[in-house]
N, C-alpha and C positions, 0 to 999 in steps of 0.2 A: 607437188609443191603447192603452196597456197600463199595468199597475201591477206593482210588486215588493213582495212581502210575505213575512213570516216565518211558517213553519208551526211552531206551538209544540208540537203533540203529534199522535199518531195516534189520538186518541180520538173526536173529533167526526166525524159522518158527512161533513160537507163536507170536512174535512181528509183523511179517508180516501180520498175521491174524487180529491183533488189528488195525494196520495201515489201512488195507483194510476197516474195519468198520468205521474208522475215515474219510476216504476219501468219503465213501458213505454218511455219515452224513453231511459232508461239501457240497457235490453236491446237496443234498436235501435241505439244508438251503440256499445255494447261487446259485440257478439255473442260475442266470444271469451272473455268472463268473466261469463256470465249469473248464476252463483251469488252474485256480490257484491250483486245486487239484493236477495236475501233478507237479507243482512247489513245493508243500508241500512234495510230495514223493521224489523229487530230493534232497531237502534240507536235509531230514532225511537220505537219502542214501549216500550223498556225503558231510556230515557235516564237514569233515576234510579239505575240500577245501574252506570253507567259512571263511570270516574274522569276523564273529560273531557266536554265539552259539545258534542254535535253540533248544528249550526245549519243548517237548510234554508231557503234563500231561493228563491222561485219567481217567475218572470215570467208574468203572466197577461194574455192578450188578451181579446177579447170572449167573453162566456158562460163565463168562468172557464176558458178553454182554456189549458193550460200550454204556454208556448213556450220555456221554458228554466229551468234551476235551477243553484244552487251548493250543494254540501255541504261544510261547513267544520267542523273540529274545534277547539275552544277549550281552551287549557291555562291556566287562570287564574293558577296559581302561577308560570308563566313569563312571563305577559303576551304569549304568542305563540299564533298560530293556524296551522292547516294546511289549505290548500285541497285537499280530497280529489278533488272532481270539479266541473267546470264544463261544462255541456252546454246547447246550444241546439237547437231544432228544425231538423234539416237542410233541411227544406223552406223555412225562413225564415232561413237562415244569413246572408244579406246584410243583414238588418235591424238588426244590431248588438245583439241581445239579450244575447249573451255578454259583450260589453264593458260593457253597462249593468249586468249582474248582478255582474261583477267590481268595478265601481266602487261598487255598492251594498254589496257585502261589505266593501270598504275603509272606506266611511263607517260601517258598522255597527261595525267594529273600532275606528275612531277614537273614536266615541262611547263605546265601552266602555273607552277608554284602553289599548288594546293597543299593544305596541311594534312588532310586525311580523307579516307573513304569509309563510309558506313553502309551497312546493309542489314536487312532483316533475314535471319536464318532460322529454319525450324529447330526447335530445341532438341538437345541430345540428353535430356533428362526425362525419365519415364513418367514422373508425376505430372508433367506438363503436356502429355500426349493423349489425345482422344483415341488414337489407334496405336496401340503398343507395338504393333508389327512394324511401325515406321522407325523404331528406335535404332536398329542396326543401320538403316539407310542414313538417318540423321547423323549418326556417329561417323560414318564414312565421309559425309559431307563436311562435318566440322573438322575432321582430320585434315581434309584438303585445305580448308581455310587456314587452319593453324600452320600448315606447311607453307602457305603463301604469305604468312605474316599477319593474319587477322585473328582476333580473339574477342569473345563476348564481353560487353561492359557489365560490371557487377555493381551491386549496391544501390540499385534503383528499382522502381516498380514497373518498369517498361515491360519486362517479360512475364509479369504475373497478372497483368490486366489485359483483357481482351478489348480490341478496338475495331472500328469499322475499317481502319487502314489495312488490316490483315484478315479481313473477312471473318472475324470472330475467332481466329486461332491465336494461340500463344506463339510468340517468336522472340528470339534473342536479338538484341541490337549489337551487331558485331562491328568492331573498329579496326582499321588498318592504318597505321601511321605512315605508310608509304616508305618504310624503312628509314625514317628520319630519326627515330628515337625520341621525338618530342611528344610529350603527353597532351591530352585534350583537356581544355579548361572546362569548368562547370558552366560558366556563362555561355560559352560557345555551344556546348551540348544542349543546354536548355533551349537556346534559340533554334537550334537544328530540329529538336523534337517538335516544337511548335510548327515549324515549317512543314515537316514531312507528314505529320498527322493531318494538317490542313490539305495538303496535296493528295495524299493517298486516301484519306477518309472523309474529307470535307468537314473536318472538325475545327470549330472556332477556338481561338486562344482562351476564351472565357468558358469553354465547355468544362464542367466539373471534372471529367475524367482527364482531360488534357492538363488542367491545373494540378491534379493530384500526381500525375506522372512527372510533370516538370518540377514540382516541389520536392519530389523524392530524390532528385539529383543533388546530393549534398557534398560528395567528395570533390575536392579541388586540389590537384587535377583528378580526373576520373580514374577509376581503377579497372583493370582488365583481369579476367579470370586467369589463373595460373594455367600453363599448358598441361593438357591431359594426354595428348596423343603423340606429340613430336618431342624427341629428345632435344635438350639444349645444345647449341652449337659448341664444338670443342673450343677451348680457349686458345688464344695465340700461343704458339710454341708447345702445344700439348703433345705433338708427335715429332719432336725434334731429335729423337735418339737414333733415327735411321739414317739412310743415305741423304746427303745434302742435295737439294734441288737447285741446280744452277739455272736460273730463270732468265730468259731473254725475251723481251717484249719490244714492240715498236713504240712504246711510250704513248704519247698523245697522237702519234701519226695516224693511228687507226681511226681517229675521229673524223678525218677528212673524208672517209668513205662511209657516209651516212645518208640514206635515202628515206625520207619520211612519207612522201606523198604516195608511194606505191605499196605501203605496208611491208616494207622490206624486212624480212625476219633476220637477216645477217647484219646485225646492228651493233653499235659500240657497247651497249649494255652487256653483251655477252662477255666481254673482257672484264668488266667490273665484277660480275658475279663469279667468274672463275677465280679472280684474285681473292675474293672473300673466301672461297673454298680452300685456298692455299695458306691462309693465315695460321693454321695450327702447325705448320712445318718449318723446318730449318731451310730458309730460302736465301740464296745469294743472288742479288740482282746484277745483271750485266747489261750495259748499254749496247745496242746493236751497232756494229761497225758498218762502214760503207764498203761495198764490193762493186767491182765493175760489171758492166753488162755482159762481159764475155762468159760469165758463169750461167747467165740466163740463156745466151745464145748457144751454149754447149748442150742445151736440152730442148729449147724451143726454136722454131723456124724464124728466121730473121724477118720475113714478111709479117708474121703475126705480131712480133715485137714492134715493128714500125707502125702497124695499124693502131695498136693500143697507144703508142707514144703520141701519135698525131691528134688524139682526142684532146690533149692539152691546148691545142691551138684551134681545132675545128669546133669545139663545143663551148658554149657560154656557161658561166657559173650556174649551177642548179639545173642545167639541161641534161636530159638523159636520152640516150639512143638505144632503142630496142629493135632488134631485127624483125622484119616482116616478110622477107623473102629468103629462102634457103636453097641456093643453087648447088648443083653437084660440084664437089671440090676438085675441079680439074685445074692444074697449075697454069694452063694456057688460057683459062677462061675466068680469071679473077675479074669481078665487076670493076669498071673504071672509076666510078664515083665512090668517094670514101664512105659515105653513109650506107651505100648499098653493100659494102664489103662486110657489114656487121653480120649478116646472115651467112656469109661465106666462112667467117672465122668462129662464129658462135654456134653452139649446139642446141640452144633452147630459146624461149621467149621471155624468160624472167631474169636474165642476167644482163643488166644494162651496162653500156659504156658511158662513163661520165668523164668530166674534165679531170677529176682527181683519181680515177681508177688506176691509171698507170703509176702515178706517184705512190699510191697506197700499196699496190702490188710490189713495187720495187722495195718499199720499206719492209714488207713481209719477207721477201727473199733475203734481204740483208740480215734480218733477225734469224732466219733459218740457217744461213751460212755461218753466222756468229756461233749458233749452237753447235753446229758441226765442228767448228774450230775448237770449241771447248772440249768436246768429246775426244777429238783427235789429240788434244793436249793433255789428256789424262783424267778428265772429269768422268765419274761413273754415270752420272745422270744429268742431262740437260733438257730443259723443257722450253719450247718456243711457243709463246702465247702471242699469236699474231692473227690479224684479219686484214684483208680477206683471206679465206682458206685457199687451198690449191689443188687438191687431188683429182679434180675433174678436168684440169687443164692438160690437154694433150700437146704433142709436138706442134701441131698446126691449128689448134682450135681451143677455145675457152668456153666456159659454161658452168652451171651449177654453183653460181656465186664466186667462181674461181677464175683467175686471169693467168697467173704464172704458178707453176707447180712447186711450191715452196719445199715440200719434203723431198720431191724427186731431185730438185736442184741440189739440196743438201746431200742426198744419197749419192748423187753423181760425184760431188766434190770428195766425199769420204771414200768412194770406190778407188780413188788413186792411192789410197793408203791401206786398203785391205778389202776383204770380202764383206758384202753387205747383205744382211737379212732385212728385208723391207716388208713390214706388216701393216696392213690397212684395216683398222677396226672401226671405221665409220660405218653408219648404217647403209650408206650408199656405196656402190662399187667404185673403186678408185680407177676409173677407166683411163684417166690421164696418166697415172703412174704405170699402169699396165702397158699403155701404148708406148711410153718412153723407153721401157726396159724389155720389151717383148722379144727382142733379138739378142739379148745379152745374157751371159752366163755368170758374170761377176756380181750381179745383183739379183738375188732370189726374191721375187715379189709374190706375196700371198695376201689375198683379200678375203675377209669374212664379212658378208653383207646381206641385205635383203635381196631375195631372188629377183632377177631382172624381169621376170614375168609380171611382177607386181610393183616393182620399185625402180625409181630413177637410177641410172639413165636409160634403162630398158634394153639397150642394144649391146651391152657388154657385161661381162661378169658371169658367164656360163661355165659350167665345170669343164667343158671340152676345150677351153682356151688355155693351152699349155705352153705357149711360146713357139717361136719358129727359128729356123736356122740354128746358129750356135746357142740361142736362148731356149731351144726346145727342152721342156722339162723343168725350166726354171721360172715358170709362172703357174700359180695354182689359185683357183677360185673355190670358195666354199659358200655358195648361196644358201640362205636359210629362209624359210617361209614365215609369215606373220605368226606372232605368238612365241617365238623362240625365247626360252627362259634361261635362268642362270645355269642350269645343268646342261642344257643343249649347247649353250655357247661355250661353256668350259670344256666340254668334250671335243667340240670343233677346234677350239684353240689348242688343245693338247695335240691334236693331229698336226696342226700347223707347226707347232714347236718341235715335234719329232722330225719333220722335214728339215727345219732349220738346223737341228742338232747334227743331222747327217751331212749338211752343207758346211758346217764348222765355220760360222761367220766370225769376223773380227769386230763387227759393230752391228747393233740392232737399231733400225730406224722405224718409228711407229707413227703412222697417221692416226691420230686419236679423234674419235667423234663421240660426243656424249648423246648423240641422237639414237644410240642403241638402247637408251634407258626408256622404261615404261613411261608413257605420257608425252613423249616428244611428238609434236604435231606433224613432223615429217617422217616419223619412223613407225614401226609396227612390232618391235620386240617387247619382251616383258622383263627386262633386266633391271634389278633394283640396286640399292647401295651395296648389299652383300655381294652381288654379282660383280659389280665394278671393283670392289676390293679384291675379290678372287682373281679377276683378270690381271690386276696389278701384281699380285703375288706370283702368278704364273710367269709373267714376263720378267720378273726380277730373279726367279730361281736359277736360270742358266748362268747369270753373272756377266752377261755381255755388256760392254759399255753401250749405253742407250741414249738415243736422241728421240724425244717425243715432240711432234709438231702438231699443233692444234688444227683440226678441221671443223666438223659440224657440231650440232647440238643447239637447239633453238628454244627449249623450255628453260627459262632463266634459273629457276630453283634447282632444276636438274644439273645445271652447270656447276652451281655451288656445291651441292651434295655429292654429285658425281666426281668432281675434282678432289674433294676431301677423301672419298672412299677409294678412288683409283690410286692416288698417290700415297695413301696410307699403306696399300698393298705393295706398291712399287718401291717405296723407300725402305721397307723392312720393318722390324719391330719398333714399336713406339707407343 
């Protein structure tokens, strides 16, 4: 797992170590311009003397190891920002840290009420390249930016005139409206160009080249190039001919579980982007009903539930409790002080207890049980869009951003009405769901996930874990190694579905994670939109009444694209 956080200054010893890693990463990525690393350090050290605000966001993996960063300049009077650099560790380029950092930068700007983000991007047109071998690389880069919502500005001389600001190379000025749909005005762009050429190239406003570029901005509002690489989004209702999606969400309740200061990737924006991915479908919204604690206690240990509930009175607003001691879980040796119990009940160091965690987790459980009730009542397909997720929560422990196991609680409720095929297709093993049903034969649990040798939670999800007692043979794990693609995943899913077919379930419960898609910063598979649609088609084929409960997925665009692709397959023709 990782976190994204802002470096506020170059004063503290901890931040100085982080900045040193950033500068080394910059010099490795841009060996042809090493002197700029010194400028970056100066900007962060003397930010109060600047007429713009430099913002450094870093992605940190275990042991505060920097795996990527963005450096952005903020111009408050224009409500515009400039992405100066985005860099990820080349040894981990496939992990999606760059995309996650870009999305975090967008979120930061939206929260600050900025109008747009601009950046210089190498051209994807051969006539503007000194080295034509760069064309394929530049096209891939521009494809990524189009997918992220940014496109080149057209109708100006910016890209056809070389300036000191870009070391004498041609670049496109690319604009991202931060998903607002609001165009950029001519006056604002002209002012921005003057500012950025002064900062990056030391060029005065009366420089003839600056004046020529500024005067060339004539369109009002400015025009963006038509998309070249990314297909337009399906229109609302485009896929309405298949099965109806009965959607249950927690409404605004998920907003109470939002942590900014630790770079928490399990954030409210995930729900927003998934909802956008559902727009082309026939969706019936259902408000989550309230269920009693007895359904949680049927699955989770009462002491765990009491510990989480106490956070509402033990913690102050915006206070987070992270465990730092992990005692052996002996029932007769529970730590006496409440805060020391965090390590007794939690399995990792990045899932905090907050004042609102219990309330948010209860709301997610209520949504899952409402979805189960819909399926039991005859709905062919119900989708529970909730956060926090749940599949890492065991009987007596929580972790992996999960507090209560939403899908397992729903599966347990449905098991009173028939046999349950329970499939986990999140990138990370559903250790909590396995733990809960490991000794039962009425719920057949199967998980397809990243191999625990390389993937969280590391201690569970091996092939030899088959259940015990009456549950022996009703638990199966299919761990996959990094790089698993559409074909590998489909073959593995086919094996899982054959097991279910012999089991003859009455209901299918799916723990859905979009972190299996290529580019997710917590995943390592190579599944694309076609793969997600194929997964949905395969799950729909048997015709079992299906409850889908949302788990992971932390690349925001993947959530939107993945939701559209997966449910297009799951709902049938359309």
